[in-house]
Residue, then its C-alpha position, 0 to 999 in steps of 0.5 A: m690571600d689577605g691584607l691585615g687579616n682581612d682574608f679572601v678566597i679569590i676565584d679566576n674566572r677568566s680562562n675557565p668560567i664557572n657560575l656559583n650559586k648562593g649556596q655554593i658561596l656561603k659554603i666556600c665562606d664558611r670558615k668549617f669548610i674553608g672561610c673567608d670575610q669575602l669571596i672574589i671573582i676575577n673576571n676578564h674585562d676589555k679595558s681593564d686588567a680585569k673586573i671583580d665582583f664581591f661577595n659578603s660571607d652571607g652570600s650578599v653582593s658588596g660594591a667595594c672592597g679595599n683589601g679584597t682590591r689590593c689583594v687582587a692588584d697585587l696577584l695581577s701583578k706578579e702575573n703580568g709583570k706591571n706595576n699600576i693595576s686597573l680593576v673594575t668594580s660594580t661601582g667604579e674603576l680602581k687603579s692600583d700602584i704595587l710598591g713592592k715587598n707586599l705593599v700595595e696602595t689603591g684609589i678608593g675613590f670620593g668620600k661621600t657624605n650626602w644623604n641620598e648617596i650613601p644611601l640612607s633612608k631619610n635626609v638627616n644630618t650625616k655628621n652626626l646621625q644621633i644614634e645612641i650606641l651603649d658602652n660596656d658599663n650601659k652608658s649612652h653615647i650619641g653620635g656616628t658619622a655616615i659615609s659611602v666610600g663605594n659602600p655604606h659606613v657609620v663611624f662613632f668616634v669615642n674616648n675609649l674603644e676598649n670599652f665598647n663590644i663591636e660584636k654586641i654594638g655592630p649587629i644592631i646598628e648594621k640593620h639600623e632603619l636610616f640605612p636601606e642597604r644596611c651598613n659597615v659600623t666602625i668605633a674609632q678611638v682617635m690617638n693623635k692627629q696621625s693615629i686612629k684605632v678601630k674596631v669594624w663590622e663588616r656588613g654581610a660578614g661581621l667581625t673583621k680583622a681588618c677593613g679597608t674600606a672601613a678604614c677610609a671612611t674613618a679617616f675621611a670622618g676624622l678629617i671632616h670633624n678636624l679629629s685628624s689630618n689628611q694623612v692618618d694611619i688606621v691601627f687594626k690589631t692586626g696592623n695599619l692601613s695608611i690613608s691620604i685624602d687630597q683637596n678633592n676628597f680623593i681618598k688612597m689607601k696603602g697597606p701590606v698584602s700577604d703571600i698568594k695561597k693557591i688551594d683546591i676547592k671540592l664544592 
């Protein structure tokens, strides 16, 4: 399945459990074999519809994946007929509403900006990390807002999105010394209070067509800098994710998911 091209291989581990080693995870995620941004494992859970585990395409564990959560919620809804799906992840319980026509809204959680919650390696101003990135003309841009929405993110607001090469900037900033657990990197251009265009480099997965938690982090960063409203569309090349943030900083993400394609994997 995919959400706006952010694609996943989802393995249902509830009735016939298997254990994959890192080499097998890497093979499944390799686009020369099958390929995906993340591998998702669905497991049984006593108090929710399922427990889900995320693995990045480099084999590392991911604490949160917004688009992946929406995809699994839609998949389970088609199985059990429920319009409200509860999924447990390593970072907490996520509740999703199935809105029909392959449209799903998921409560991602609270945006966090405390340096030790993100986490950062030291106590700095998380609203402006003073990190330098260079545009295509080699001109310096200083900034970066750090946010956690279940995983660490840094968002750079720029005047012209197309003048920045995310494939060059992303891998460098992902491994910046301020982020001991690495980070997702977003370059964002505010179009107006209700619309922000983005490019995203995803921790452990690289360049991605869309990233749900990056959309949430960007919307939250826009709100705390008074650049956008509490309801904003995050615009990827493949489509939009609609983000809403309430007075308690609880973030919800709404967007499309693909149809379900069943495949056989021979390892």
